[in-house]
C-alpha positions as CSV (number, residue, x, y, z in Angstrom):
1,M,107.4,98.3,75.5
2,K,104.5,96.8,73.8
3,K,101.8,99.5,73.9
4,I,98.4,97.3,74.3
5,F,96.5,100.7,75.8
6,T,95.6,103.7,73.6
7,L,94.8,105.8,76.8
8,F,94.7,109.1,74.6
9,A,93.8,108.0,70.9
10,A,90.6,109.8,70.8
11,A,91.6,112.9,73.0
12,A,92.2,115.8,71.2
13,L,94.9,118.3,72.6
14,T,94.8,121.9,73.2
15,M,97.0,124.5,74.4
16,S,97.5,124.4,78.2
17,A,94.3,125.3,79.9
18,Y,96.5,126.1,83.0
19,A,97.6,129.8,82.3
20,Q,101.0,129.0,84.2
21,Y,102.1,126.2,81.7
22,N,102.3,126.3,77.8
23,N,102.0,122.2,77.5
24,P,99.7,120.5,75.5
25,V,96.6,119.2,77.2
26,T,94.3,116.7,76.7
27,E,90.0,117.5,76.5
28,D,90.0,116.0,79.8
29,G,92.5,118.4,81.4
30,E,95.4,116.2,81.8
31,V,98.6,117.8,81.1
32,I,100.8,116.4,78.7
33,V,104.6,116.3,80.1
34,K,106.3,113.4,78.0
35,Y,108.7,115.4,75.6
36,D,110.7,113.8,72.6
37,L,114.3,114.7,73.0
38,N,114.9,113.3,69.6
39,K,112.5,115.6,68.1
40,G,112.4,118.5,70.4
41,Q,108.7,118.7,71.2
42,F,105.9,117.8,73.2
43,A,104.5,113.9,72.4
44,E,101.1,113.8,71.5
45,S,100.2,111.5,74.8
46,N,101.6,110.4,77.9
47,D,102.3,107.1,76.9
48,F,104.8,105.6,79.5
49,E,104.6,103.2,82.3
50,L,105.6,103.9,86.1
51,D,109.0,102.3,85.6
52,E,109.5,103.2,82.1
53,N,112.7,106.0,81.7
54,V,110.7,109.1,80.2
55,C,111.4,112.7,79.6
56,I,109.2,115.0,81.2
57,A,109.1,118.5,80.8
58,F,107.0,121.8,81.3
59,D,107.0,124.8,79.2
60,I,106.4,128.1,81.1
61,T,106.2,130.8,78.4
62,G,103.9,133.0,79.6
63,N,104.2,132.6,83.2
64,D,105.5,135.8,84.5
65,E,106.0,134.6,87.9
66,L,108.3,132.1,87.5
67,Q,110.3,133.8,84.4
68,D,110.7,136.9,86.6
69,W,112.1,134.7,89.1
70,L,114.6,133.5,87.0
71,A,115.7,136.8,85.9
72,G,115.7,138.6,89.2
73,A,118.8,136.0,90.6
74,T,121.2,138.3,93.0
75,R,122.4,136.3,95.5
76,S,122.3,132.6,93.7
77,N,121.6,131.0,90.6
78,R,118.3,130.1,89.8
79,G,116.1,127.3,88.3
80,I,112.5,125.7,88.4
81,A,111.9,122.6,90.8
82,F,109.2,120.4,91.2
83,A,107.0,118.3,93.7
84,M,104.7,115.6,92.8
85,W,102.2,113.5,94.7
86,T,99.8,110.9,93.9
87,D,96.8,111.7,96.3
88,E,94.9,114.7,95.0
89,E,93.3,115.5,98.5
90,N,96.4,115.0,100.6
91,A,99.5,115.8,99.2
92,S,101.6,114.1,102.1
93,A,99.4,111.0,101.7
94,G,100.9,109.6,98.7
95,A,104.0,109.4,96.7
96,N,105.7,112.9,97.0
97,L,108.6,112.9,94.9
98,D,110.6,116.4,94.4
99,G,113.4,117.7,92.5
100,R,115.2,120.2,90.3
101,L,114.7,120.6,86.4
102,Y,117.0,121.2,84.1
103,N,116.5,124.0,81.2
104,I,116.0,122.0,77.7
105,K,115.6,125.2,75.5
106,G,113.9,128.6,75.8
107,N,111.2,128.6,78.5
108,I,111.0,124.4,78.4
109,W,112.5,122.6,81.8
110,G,112.3,119.0,82.3
111,I,114.0,116.0,83.5
112,I,114.9,112.1,82.2
113,F,112.9,110.7,84.8
114,N,111.9,107.0,86.1
115,F,109.2,107.6,88.6
116,F,109.3,104.1,90.2
117,D,113.0,103.9,90.6
118,F,113.4,107.5,91.6
119,G,110.9,106.7,94.6
120,Y,112.3,103.2,95.2
121,S,116.3,104.6,95.5
122,R,115.2,107.5,98.0
123,I,112.6,105.8,100.4
124,L,112.3,102.0,98.9
125,D,109.2,103.3,97.1
126,G,107.2,103.1,100.4
127,W,105.3,105.9,98.7
128,F,103.7,103.4,96.0
129,A,101.9,101.3,98.3
130,P,104.2,97.7,98.8
131,N,103.1,95.1,100.7
132,S,104.9,94.2,104.1
133,D,108.0,93.0,102.6
134,Y,108.4,95.1,99.8
135,S,108.0,91.9,97.3
136,E,104.8,93.5,95.6
137,Y,103.6,96.8,95.0
138,E,100.2,98.3,94.3
139,C,101.2,100.6,91.5
140,L,103.1,97.8,89.3
141,Q,100.0,95.1,89.3
142,D,98.6,94.5,86.0
143,G,96.6,97.5,84.7
144,H,97.2,100.0,87.5
145,V,97.2,103.7,86.3
146,T,99.2,106.3,88.5
147,T,97.9,110.0,88.5
148,F,100.4,112.6,89.8
149,W,99.6,115.9,90.9
150,C,102.4,118.3,90.1
151,I,103.3,122.0,91.2
152,L,106.3,123.8,89.9
153,F,108.3,126.5,91.8
154,G,111.2,128.6,92.0
155,Y,114.4,127.6,93.5
156,G,117.8,129.1,94.0
157,Y,121.5,127.7,94.3
158,T,125.0,128.6,95.4
159,D,128.3,126.4,94.5
160,S,128.0,125.3,98.6
161,N,124.1,125.3,98.6
162,S,121.9,123.6,96.2
163,G,119.1,124.6,98.0
164,A,119.9,128.3,99.1
165,E,116.2,129.1,97.8
166,W,113.1,127.0,97.9
167,W,109.6,126.9,97.0
168,N,109.5,130.4,95.6
169,Y,106.1,131.3,93.6
170,P,104.4,127.9,93.9
171,Q,102.2,127.4,90.8
172,E,98.8,125.8,90.5
173,A,98.8,122.0,90.8
174,V,98.2,120.2,87.5
175,Y,97.6,116.3,86.7
176,F,99.0,113.6,84.7
177,T,98.5,109.9,84.6
178,T,100.8,106.6,83.4
179,L,99.5,104.2,81.2
180,P,97.9,101.4,82.7
181,Y,100.8,98.8,83.8
182,S,101.5,96.2,81.4
183,G,103.9,94.0,83.7
184,T,106.8,94.2,81.3
185,R,109.8,96.5,82.1
186,T,112.0,97.7,79.1
187,S,114.0,100.2,80.8
188,N,117.5,99.8,82.8
189,T,118.0,101.4,85.8
190,F,120.4,104.2,86.0
191,Y,121.6,106.5,88.4
192,K,122.5,110.4,88.5
193,E,125.9,109.8,89.0
194,D,126.3,107.6,86.1
195,M,125.0,110.6,83.8
196,E,127.1,113.3,84.8
197,E,129.4,113.1,82.0
198,Y,126.2,114.6,79.9
199,A,125.8,117.7,81.7
200,P,128.3,118.5,84.5
201,D,126.8,121.9,84.9
202,F,123.7,119.7,87.0
203,F,124.9,119.5,90.3
204,A,128.0,117.4,89.5
205,G,128.7,115.4,92.7
206,E,125.5,115.8,94.2
207,F,122.3,113.4,94.5
208,G,124.4,110.8,92.9
209,D,122.6,107.9,94.3
210,W,119.3,109.1,93.0
211,A,118.0,106.5,90.6
212,G,115.9,107.6,87.3
213,Y,117.0,111.0,87.3
214,C,119.3,113.0,85.1
215,A,119.8,116.0,83.0
216,P,117.4,115.8,80.0
217,T,120.2,116.1,77.0
218,A,119.9,114.4,73.6
219,E,123.1,112.8,74.5
220,A,121.9,111.4,78.0
221,W,118.7,109.9,76.3
222,A,120.9,108.3,73.5
223,A,123.0,106.7,75.9
224,L,120.2,105.4,78.0
225,E,118.2,103.9,74.6
226,A,121.4,102.2,73.8
227,D,121.7,100.5,77.3
228,N,118.2,99.4,77.5
229,S,119.3,96.6,75.2
230,A,119.7,94.5,78.0
231,I,116.0,94.3,78.9
232,S,114.2,94.6,75.5
233,T,112.7,92.3,73.7
234,I,115.3,89.7,71.9
235,A,114.3,87.9,68.9
236,A,113.7,83.8,69.5
237,S,116.7,81.8,69.2
238,N,116.9,77.6,69.0
239,A,120.1,77.8,71.0
240,A,120.1,76.1,74.2
241,E,120.9,78.0,77.9
242,R,124.3,78.2,79.1
243,T,123.7,80.1,82.2
244,V,120.8,81.6,84.0
245,E,121.2,84.8,86.0
246,Y,118.6,86.6,88.2
247,Y,118.6,90.2,89.0
248,N,115.9,92.7,91.0
249,I,114.5,95.2,89.4
250,Q,117.0,97.5,90.5
251,G,119.7,95.4,88.2
252,Q,121.3,94.1,91.7
253,K,122.3,90.0,91.0
254,L,120.3,87.7,93.1
255,T,121.9,84.4,94.5
256,H,118.7,82.5,93.6
257,E,115.5,83.0,91.7
258,P,113.0,84.7,93.9
259,T,109.7,82.9,94.7
260,T,107.6,86.1,94.8
261,G,107.6,89.6,93.5
262,F,109.0,91.0,90.6
263,Y,112.8,90.0,89.2
264,I,114.8,89.8,85.7
265,R,115.8,86.4,84.4
266,K,118.8,86.8,82.6
267,A,119.7,83.9,80.2
268,T,123.1,83.4,77.9
269,L,122.4,80.9,75.2
270,T,125.0,79.1,73.6
271,D,125.0,81.2,70.6
272,G,125.8,84.3,72.6
273,T,122.5,85.8,72.6
274,V,121.5,87.5,76.1
275,K,117.6,87.0,76.7
276,A,116.2,89.0,79.6
277,T,112.7,88.6,81.1
278,K,110.7,90.4,83.6
279,I,109.0,87.9,85.9
280,A,105.9,88.9,88.2
281,R,104.9,86.2,90.7
């Protein structure tokens, strides 16, 4: 994605100002949650847009409550979960996204995530301020920045109950923001059920219809990066268009070109090149 905004270019990073996490933090107190699976380290900034696939993570090194929770499993296996919302004063008023994290390494827990797709797949993204017919969304307007507040907590699970223990030792809320929305999508939609081969121990067979949600393994990330070629910017071609198809942003084929909203125009050229463009009307 072409990044025309440099949100944190001048912001020095420090170790976490929040005692419960060991993530880097900007001078403004924003927690850096973006994690580079290829390098095995946190990124320098949260340089992702709301509908972009990204790995987010939290380092709980030094958090005695959560580490003791993980070590004290008796009747169930244990892990770390998250709850996020978009209204600082009222957690039930804005987007309210919750799910389970996966252990990346050591005390670092994370998930490969697409914030918009995850919300859309669960409640038609009603959390993100759509208009009456869901053809436009406030969060996908040019320049819109979405701020998330996030709490981690402990949970337990058994073979028959993925939520045998829930909402244990909830931590202090921290916040982070997305990049201003540029109006260009470069990430394909994926579903958890399609990614289970990369982490069969992450609740295989459950939550399969959740979009934008899978275990944060290097193999899964490589597969997603390769798949994104369908929406990536393609070099210009002098060939003529042979066929044109239209898709919604969830990847479903449409019968005709929409007159409003966001959609993808996929043109197949006579030289075999496929050019996909995201359009907003």
